[in-house]
C-alpha positions in Angstrom: -88.3 139.9 -45.6 -90.9 139.6 -42.1 -91.1 137.0 -39.5 -94.8 136.3 -38.7 -95.9 133.9 -35.9 -99.8 131.9 -35.7 -100.5 131.6 -32.7 -104.2 129.5 -33.4 -106.2 128.0 -36.3 -109.5 127.9 -37.6 -111.6 125.0 -39.3 -114.9 125.4 -40.7 -115.9 121.4 -41.9 -111.8 120.7 -42.0 -111.2 123.2 -44.0 -108.7 125.8 -42.7 -110.1 128.9 -43.6 -107.7 131.6 -41.0 -105.1 131.5 -38.7 -104.4 133.7 -35.6 -101.3 135.7 -37.4 -98.8 138.3 -35.2 -95.7 139.9 -36.8 -92.4 139.4 -34.6 -89.3 141.6 -34.6 -85.9 141.0 -35.6 -83.1 141.9 -33.6 -81.1 145.1 -34.6 -77.3 145.1 -35.5 -75.2 143.6 -33.0 -78.0 141.9 -31.6 -80.1 144.3 -29.6 -83.6 145.2 -30.6 -86.9 143.8 -30.5 -86.4 140.0 -31.5 -89.4 137.9 -30.6 -91.5 140.7 -29.2 -94.9 141.1 -30.9 -94.1 144.3 -33.1 -97.7 143.4 -34.2 -100.4 141.3 -32.1 -101.5 138.3 -33.4 -105.0 139.0 -35.4 -107.5 136.8 -37.7 -105.9 136.1 -41.2 -107.2 134.9 -43.6 -105.0 131.6 -45.4 -104.7 133.7 -48.9 -103.0 136.4 -47.1 -100.4 134.0 -45.4 -100.0 132.3 -48.5 -99.4 135.5 -50.3 -96.8 136.3 -47.4 -95.3 133.2 -47.8 -94.9 133.1 -51.4 -93.3 136.8 -51.0 -90.7 135.7 -49.2 -91.3 136.2 -45.5 -91.5 133.4 -43.3 -94.2 132.4 -41.0 -93.5 129.9 -37.8 -96.4 128.4 -35.6 -95.9 129.1 -32.1 -96.4 126.0 -29.5 -97.3 126.4 -26.4 -97.1 123.5 -23.6 -97.9 123.7 -20.3 -97.4 127.1 -20.1 -94.1 127.2 -21.5 -94.1 129.1 -25.5 -91.5 127.9 -28.1 -91.2 128.3 -31.8 -92.0 125.4 -34.2 -91.8 124.7 -37.6 -92.2 126.6 -40.7 -95.6 126.8 -42.2 -95.6 125.6 -46.4 -98.1 126.4 -48.7 -99.3 123.2 -50.3 -102.0 122.3 -53.1 -104.8 120.4 -53.4 -106.5 118.3 -56.2 -108.1 121.1 -57.2 -105.9 123.8 -57.3 -106.5 125.7 -53.8 -103.8 127.1 -52.1 -103.4 126.1 -48.2 -101.2 125.8 -45.1 -99.2 123.3 -43.9 -96.2 122.6 -40.8 -93.2 122.0 -43.0 -92.0 119.5 -40.7 -89.9 116.2 -41.2 -91.8 112.9 -42.4 -91.8 111.4 -39.2 -92.8 114.6 -36.7 -96.4 113.7 -35.5 -97.2 117.9 -35.0 -99.7 119.0 -37.5 -100.6 122.9 -38.7 -104.7 121.1 -36.7 -102.9 120.2 -33.3 -102.8 124.1 -32.7 -104.5 125.7 -30.8 -108.4 126.9 -31.9 -109.9 129.9 -31.8 
């Protein structure tokens, strides 16, 4: 299982088409290592590739920026529309106001 972070999103005609996706390191035995540091810088990645990663068991979270402060946000989940097309959404509580479209754009 690999950990990824989404730093920004791209929409075309209100449809999510790509995200900026980067891989982050995990702590080694005893907690040392590169946890939370980029092992692969964020780069443009198509929605289908991110869907495949999530369905394959990888963890993908939003990276939230607020006034210079960065936090790991909710996980992303795979959603299917009425025509059977798969896309992405934040897997947050129903009362949360944050949506994937609220992330930075590129």
